[in-house]
N, C-alpha and C positions, 0 to 999 in steps of 0.2 A: 271274805266273810259275806254271808247272806244277810241283807238288811232286815230289820224288824218288819218293815212294811211288806217285803216279799213273803216272809214267813206268814204274816197275818193274812195276806191275800190268799195264799195257798190254803191255809187252814179254814178260811171262810168260803172256799170254793170259787175263788175269783180267777182261776186258771182259764185263759182264753182258748186253750186247746179243747176242742169239743169231741164228743163221741168216743172217749176212751172207755173201753169195756173191761180191760184186764191189763195187768202189769206183771212181767216176769223179770226176775233178777238173775244174772249170771255172775256169781261171785268170782269166777276166774278172771273175767275181763273187766268187772266193775261196771258193766253196762246194764241198762234196763231195756226191755223190749215192750213197747206200748202197742197193744192190740186196739186198733181203731175201727169202729163199725160206722163208717160214713154212709148216710142214706143215699147219697148220689154216687160216690166213688167206690162204695163197697168196702170190704175188709182190707185193712192195711196193717202192716207191722213196721213200726219205726223204732230205731235205736236211739238211745240218749245216754248221757253220762249220769252217774249217780254218786253223790257224796253222802255216805251214811252219817247220821247224827243222832244224838239222844239228848233229851233234856233231863238233867238231874238236879235235885235240890242241893243245898249246902252240905258238903261232906265234912266240914269242920266238926271235930268232936265225935265222929262216927267210927274212929279207929280204922279208917280206910287204909289198907296195906299195913295194918298193925300200928297205925299212927305214924309211920315212917314216911316223911315227905321225900326222902332220898329214894326209897323203894318205889314210891309212886312215880317220881320223875323218871326213874330207870325204866319202869314198865311202860310209861307213856312214850318214851324214846324208842324202846324196842318195837312197840306196836304202832307207831306213827299216830298217836292220839294227841289231840290238841284240846285243851279245855279253855273256853272263853266265858267270861262272866256275862250272863244274859242281862240285857237292858230291860228292866221291868217297869221303868218309868213310874216307880212308886206305887204300882198296883199291888195292893195287899195280898190278893189271892195268888198272884205270881210270886211275890216275895216268900210266901209260906210253902210254895211248891205244890 
């Protein structure tokens, strides 16, 4: 699992890797290709792994999968989806989604 600090640093632009001008994703391999325009070394393309994620609010009471927890679990198993509760650290805005 990615720590809250790593996510926060990413969202706030704290990635130490410089000069990335584009990203391409290859869904077949699950890899991303970073196009880097380094002022000294020139253009480079580097590959990296990618783990897709999404933040969602509380689904309780939303009739997700018709309100069937079993159907939801089956679909998650079929598609390799893992849901983890986000640590909001009591932040009201994060709590409300």
